[in-house]
Every structure is written in C-alpha cells, then in structure tokens.
N, C-alpha and C positions, 0 to 999 in steps of 0.2 A: 373074803369071798365078795364077788361083785354080782349083783342081781339086776336084771333088767325088768321093768314092769311097764305095762301099757295101760294108761288110763283112758277112760271113756266118756267122762263128763268134764265140764269145766271144774266142778268141785265134787269130791267124793272121798270117802274114807275106805281104804282097802286093807283088810286083814291080812297082815304078812307074817303073822306068828309062825305058821308052819314053815316058812323060809328060814326063820331064826332057829327053830327046833332041828330043821334039817342041817344047818351049819353046825350046831353043837353035837349032833350025832356024828357027823363026819369027823369032827375034831377028836373025838374020844375024851374030851375035856372032863374032869371029875370036880375040880374046883377052880373058880376064876371069875373073869368078867367079860361080858359080850358087849362091845360097843357097835351100835347101828348108826349109820350116818348117811344122809343124803346131800348130794352137792348142789341142790337147786335153790334159788332165791324165792321161789313161789310155791314150794312145797314144804312138808314137814313130817314130823314123826310124833306119835303119842301113844300113850298107853290108856285104855279105858275098856268099859264093858263090852264084851263080844257075845253076850247071850240074847240080848234083845236088839234086833236091827233098828228099832226106832230111836235108840240112843244116837247112832250115827246121824240120822235125820235131824234130831234135835240139835245136836252140836252145830251142824251146818246152818240150820235155820236161825239160831241165836246169833252165830257169827255174822250171817248176812243182814240181820236187822241191826245189829251194831256197827258193823264195817261193810255198807253196802258197796257193790261195784261201782255204781253211778254216785259219785259224790262231788259237789262243786268245789271242794277244797283241794282236791288232788290235782297236782301239776305234772306229774310223770306222764311223759308222751306216749307210753306203750298202752295206757289205760288198764294197767293191771296193779295199781297201787294198793287195792285191797288185798290182793294175793300176797304181796310183800309183807304187809303188815301182819296178816294171819300167820305166815310163815314164821315171822319174828316172834309172834306171841307163843306159838307152839314150840319152835325150835327144830334144829336140823339133826339133832343126835340124841341117842339114849344110852344110858349105861344100865346094864342088867346084871343080875348075879347068878351064877351057876353054882349050885351045891349038890354035892353027891350026884353029878352028871345030870341034874335036873334044872332047868330054868325056874327061877323063883318068880312066880306070878300069882296074884290072888285068883281065887276061884273063878270069878267072872271077867277076869282081865284078858285082853288081847292087845297086840301090838299093831298099830295101824300106820300106813303110809297115807299122808294127807295131801291130797291133790287140790290146789286152789287156783290153777290157771290152765286147766287142760281143754281138751284131751291132748296128751302128750306121751312120748316115749321118755321113761324116767330111769334112774339108776338109784340104788342104794347099796352100801356096802356093810358087811358084818366082819368084825374084828375080834378074834378070840385071844384073850390074855390069860394065861394060866397062872394060877398061884403056885409058888415054889415051895410049898409046905411039904 
C-alpha cells in the first residue's frame, strides 16, 4: 500500500502508527511481517516513544546539535547534507512483526516518519508478508 504524507516543517517526526494498523486490518493478516519503506534520501523511519511529545522535540534537538544544517565541512550543493546524514543514520525501512493479528510494539512505542528536509509531499509504502504456517 502506498501512502502520501504532507510534512509542514523542515524537520519533524510524524506518528504514522495508525496508517500501519490500518494496513494490517485491511489485509486480515494473522501472522507475518510488515515492511515499511520510504523512498526519500532526506527522510527516514523510526520507532520511539509516542506517549510524551517532548521525546520528538528532544530527538530533533539532539540531532541538530550534533549534525547542524550549517556546517563548513559540507560540500553538497543543495545545502541539505545534514538531512542526508540524518536519513542514513535512522534508515528508510522498518520490519515489524504481526502476531495473532496484532502489531507487536512496546506499550509506549509508535512508528514515526522522520522529515529532515521539508516541508514536502512524501510517500511511504507498507508491504504485508504473510507467514505460511
């Protein structure tokens, strides 16, 4: 399944857990794997706490201190080298387990789309792989 997402800031973490749960419900899968992928070199996916919104702010603040947008060592002409590095560190895909029709996540975990060079129109894909048990 393909999903479109509109980001609103240069950097933000957007909770996409409900999109993944919706894909699982539509598939009627009982056991298997869910692959989530985004085809962008300045975006990423991650799993982290979704109970306290300050976690998202803390993650972005830490990244920006360690990998600032303006850095005199970057040579990439587009001026978004920091976004490429952040995307590489987080990664563009996730593999998730479905057991007994339920997505396996920890109590406080959510799935995030990570925008590092927005605002933009983005895509992510969800692929359901059924166990043949």
